C-alpha positions in Angstrom: 0.0 0.0 0.0 2.8 2.4 0.8 4.5 1.7 -2.5 1.2 2.5 -4.3 0.9 5.8 -2.5 4.5 6.7 -3.3 3.8 6.0 -7.0 0.7 8.1 -6.9 2.6 11.0 -5.5 5.2 10.8 -8.3 2.4 11.1 -10.9 0.8 14.1 -9.2 0.6 17.2 -11.3 0.6 20.9 -10.4 0.5 24.1 -12.4 4.3 24.0 -12.9 4.9 20.3 -13.1 3.8 17.6 -15.6 3.1 14.0 -15.0 5.4 11.5 -16.8 2.7 10.9 -19.4 2.3 14.7 -20.1 6.1 15.0 -20.4 6.3 12.3 -23.0 3.2 13.6 -24.8 4.9 17.1 -25.0 8.2 15.6 -26.1 6.4 13.8 -28.9 4.7 17.0 -30.0 8.1 18.8 -30.0 9.7 16.1 -32.0 7.0 16.1 -34.6 7.2 19.9 -35.1 11.0 19.8 -35.3 10.9 17.0 -37.8 8.4 18.9 -40.0 10.5 22.1 -39.8 13.6 20.2 -40.8 11.7 18.6 -43.8 10.5 21.9 -45.0 13.0 23.2 -47.7 12.0 26.8 -47.1 13.0 26.5 -43.4 16.1 24.4 -43.6 19.2 26.0 -42.1 17.3 28.2 -39.7 17.5 27.9 -36.0 14.0 27.5 -34.7 13.6 26.3 -31.1 10.5 24.5 -30.1 9.3 24.2 -26.5 6.1 22.4 -25.4 4.3 22.4 -22.1 1.0 20.7 -21.7 0.3 21.0 -25.5 1.2 24.7 -25.5 4.0 25.4 -28.0 6.5 28.2 -28.0 8.5 28.9 -31.2 11.6 31.0 -30.8 14.7 31.8 -32.8 15.4 33.5 -36.2 13.9 33.4 -39.7 14.6 35.5 -42.7 11.1 36.4 -43.9 7.5 36.8 -42.9 6.7 33.8 -45.2 9.1 31.6 -43.2 7.6 32.8 -39.9 4.1 32.0 -41.2 5.2 28.5 -42.4 6.8 27.7 -39.0 3.6 28.8 -37.2 1.5 26.7 -39.7 3.5 23.6 -39.0 3.2 24.0 -35.3 -0.5 24.8 -35.4 -1.4 21.8 -37.6 0.5 19.3 -35.5 -1.8 16.9 -33.7 -2.0 17.5 -29.9 -1.1 21.2 -30.1 -3.4 23.3 -27.9 -1.9 26.7 -28.8 1.2 28.3 -30.4 3.0 31.3 -29.1 5.3 33.1 -31.5 8.7 34.5 -30.3 10.4 34.2 -33.7 12.4 37.1 -34.9 12.7 38.1 -38.6 16.4 38.8 -39.2 16.8 42.4 -40.3 13.5 43.5 -38.8 13.9 46.9 -37.2 14.5 46.8 -33.5 15.1 43.0 -33.6 11.6 42.3 -32.1 9.4 39.3 -32.7 7.1 39.8 -35.7 3.8 38.2 -36.7 0.9 36.9 -34.8 1.6 36.4 -31.1 -0.5 33.3 -30.5 -3.2 31.1 -31.8 
Protein backbone atom coordinates (compact mmCIF):
# COMPACT_ATOMS: atom_id res chain seq x y z
CA UNK A 1 0.00 0.00 0.00
CA UNK A 2 2.82 2.43 0.82
CA UNK A 3 4.46 1.72 -2.53
CA UNK A 4 1.20 2.49 -4.32
CA UNK A 5 0.93 5.80 -2.47
CA UNK A 6 4.51 6.67 -3.31
CA UNK A 7 3.84 5.96 -7.00
CA UNK A 8 0.71 8.09 -6.89
CA UNK A 9 2.62 11.03 -5.48
CA UNK A 10 5.17 10.75 -8.29
CA UNK A 11 2.39 11.08 -10.85
CA UNK A 12 0.78 14.10 -9.24
CA UNK A 13 0.56 17.23 -11.34
CA UNK A 14 0.64 20.89 -10.42
CA UNK A 15 0.49 24.13 -12.39
CA UNK A 16 4.28 24.03 -12.87
CA UNK A 17 4.90 20.26 -13.06
CA UNK A 18 3.84 17.65 -15.57
CA UNK A 19 3.07 14.01 -15.05
CA UNK A 20 5.37 11.53 -16.77
CA UNK A 21 2.67 10.94 -19.39
CA UNK A 22 2.31 14.67 -20.08
CA UNK A 23 6.07 15.02 -20.37
CA UNK A 24 6.29 12.27 -23.00
CA UNK A 25 3.24 13.64 -24.85
CA UNK A 26 4.88 17.08 -24.99
CA UNK A 27 8.19 15.55 -26.10
CA UNK A 28 6.37 13.77 -28.94
CA UNK A 29 4.71 17.03 -30.05
CA UNK A 30 8.06 18.84 -29.97
CA UNK A 31 9.72 16.07 -31.99
CA UNK A 32 6.96 16.08 -34.63
CA UNK A 33 7.17 19.86 -35.06
CA UNK A 34 10.98 19.81 -35.28
CA UNK A 35 10.88 16.99 -37.84
CA UNK A 36 8.39 18.87 -40.02
CA UNK A 37 10.46 22.07 -39.79
CA UNK A 38 13.58 20.15 -40.83
CA UNK A 39 11.70 18.57 -43.76
CA UNK A 40 10.49 21.95 -45.03
CA UNK A 41 12.96 23.16 -47.68
CA UNK A 42 12.03 26.81 -47.07
CA UNK A 43 13.01 26.54 -43.40
CA UNK A 44 16.15 24.41 -43.63
CA UNK A 45 19.20 25.95 -42.08
CA UNK A 46 17.27 28.19 -39.71
CA UNK A 47 17.51 27.93 -35.95
CA UNK A 48 13.98 27.52 -34.66
CA UNK A 49 13.61 26.34 -31.08
CA UNK A 50 10.46 24.46 -30.11
CA UNK A 51 9.31 24.16 -26.49
CA UNK A 52 6.10 22.42 -25.44
CA UNK A 53 4.32 22.43 -22.08
CA UNK A 54 0.97 20.70 -21.73
CA UNK A 55 0.34 21.02 -25.46
CA UNK A 56 1.16 24.74 -25.54
CA UNK A 57 3.99 25.37 -27.99
CA UNK A 58 6.51 28.22 -27.98
CA UNK A 59 8.49 28.87 -31.16
CA UNK A 60 11.61 31.02 -30.80
CA UNK A 61 14.68 31.80 -32.85
CA UNK A 62 15.35 33.51 -36.16
CA UNK A 63 13.94 33.36 -39.68
CA UNK A 64 14.64 35.51 -42.74
CA UNK A 65 11.13 36.42 -43.87
CA UNK A 66 7.50 36.80 -42.91
CA UNK A 67 6.71 33.82 -45.17
CA UNK A 68 9.10 31.59 -43.21
CA UNK A 69 7.60 32.80 -39.94
CA UNK A 70 4.08 31.97 -41.17
CA UNK A 71 5.22 28.54 -42.40
CA UNK A 72 6.78 27.66 -39.03
CA UNK A 73 3.60 28.76 -37.24
CA UNK A 74 1.46 26.74 -39.65
CA UNK A 75 3.54 23.61 -39.04
CA UNK A 76 3.19 23.98 -35.27
CA UNK A 77 -0.54 24.81 -35.36
CA UNK A 78 -1.42 21.82 -37.55
CA UNK A 79 0.52 19.27 -35.49
CA UNK A 80 -1.83 16.88 -33.65
CA UNK A 81 -1.98 17.48 -29.90
CA UNK A 82 -1.09 21.18 -30.05
CA UNK A 83 -3.38 23.32 -27.87
CA UNK A 84 -1.90 26.73 -28.76
CA UNK A 85 1.16 28.26 -30.38
CA UNK A 86 3.02 31.30 -29.09
CA UNK A 87 5.33 33.11 -31.48
CA UNK A 88 8.67 34.45 -30.31
CA UNK A 89 10.36 34.16 -33.72
CA UNK A 90 12.39 37.14 -34.91
CA UNK A 91 12.75 38.08 -38.55
CA UNK A 92 16.42 38.83 -39.24
CA UNK A 93 16.83 42.41 -40.29
CA UNK A 94 13.49 43.53 -38.83
CA UNK A 95 13.87 46.94 -37.22
CA UNK A 96 14.50 46.75 -33.50
CA UNK A 97 15.05 42.98 -33.62
CA UNK A 98 11.63 42.30 -32.15
CA UNK A 99 9.40 39.33 -32.73
CA UNK A 100 7.08 39.75 -35.68
CA UNK A 101 3.84 38.17 -36.70
CA UNK A 102 0.85 36.87 -34.76
CA UNK A 103 1.60 36.45 -31.06
CA UNK A 104 -0.46 33.33 -30.51
CA UNK A 105 -3.23 31.14 -31.80
